[in-house]
C-alpha angles and dihedrals in degrees: 000000000000125000094257092055092046093051091051093058117097112266092241093053092046088055090052090049089057092050093048093049089062101040101094095046092044091049093053091048090047092052092054096043094047097057099097093051091038088059089055092049090048090050089054091051092049088054099045103028088206130094132192113193113200127186146119133239113341091002090060090049089054089050090051090050095052096038093089092045092061091043089055087061090055096260117139095233126180126176118206133172107255089233089059092049089053094052103034107013130199113223111271099198114116092008131114108230126206113194109194124196123148091208095034087217107085116138094242092052092054093047095047092056092041091053100038106023087223121256136265088257096052120118131180129221113199145140096227119075093192095049127118090253095052091047093048104043135027100268145193104226122204122223125255102039130251118348109247102192118087105240116058114253114128091031091060095050094045092049090051087054090054089054090048088059091053094046090049090052087053090056104268115141106244097189099101093048093046091049090058092050091050095047110021119194118244121211137182111246096185096106092045092050091048090052090056095046097107103027120121094214144345133239118198125202145171142153114226087003094051092118090061089050089053092050090052094048091051092051093046091053094046095049104034095034088223119130095253113164144172134238127183109246096254092047090051088056094054101076108311090089083086090079095057121108142114093304094056126083119211121198115191132187120211123182137179096276142100093276095060093098091056091053089050091052090050091051090053092048093047092050090052089060091056093250117148105248127202116187121198099199131192094148099102088230126125118281116261114249110244096022126102099238123202102195127205134182109281109276144148137198118008092347089062092044094050090048098048104034101070092048091047088050090054090052090048092053094045092049091051092050089058091053107036130042095210099034113173095033108100118222100184104022141053130221092244111041105216099172134060 
């Protein structure tokens, strides 16, 4: 990109570009630096066998994405919005608790600690070492400091790297995920963007990768100001299929896992409605006729997430730029939500 093109991009999008350019390097640094605290978090999980993941916005989407990864290891993991835990709490006794907040200063984070005092098995995940969260609980701190751009991009990837450190401490092999961070795949999104040119809105969906779908829907909504949203594949089947048609975009995530066939079936069904279907695919299975497939090397878990997420982020940004003149500059929100 030349300087003239860079200057013509909205300031908010240019800020996101700067965050994304750093996210792989910052994630690798975060993984290495987090290992001592990750070992303590893993020890807590080995003791309790139960995990409550609390966060808001993009942090909750990250929690939803890693929830099945901890369950695969036999940990009773549940991800809840922190606001829900404040109003209708699950019991916290005998659970390890991960409170995630990229800023460490969100209103719900402050109130939860003020009202509960935390627990001995509470850990923070944040990008800001000087934040309230990092000062209050033993925390895994991502590299690079607070994300400055509005929509979450780097903060998601870095937080996934912190979870990779914990999962590695629990005995998971991190090599495949680290390899993706060291040599990310690049893909052309032109066809996908063209397919979404005339849609009124987008629904994202997945099965084991549903958390990634939720992160993308949040970013799409924030940047394009369209009511894009996410439904887990089974939930999309149970009634909301009624909304699908030629003016709806559907973005699906398919990985190398036992739910891949269900994602394939959803793609086929969505195409039959006339919806414009984009398939982010790391399953190793054949493309779905009628869908715009963005194919990745076969992968599952965090390796699949690290491969797909940056490309999905690029599509998210490009879509927003076609819909909003000042995409990336919030008009009703702030980067750090300090009120409830």
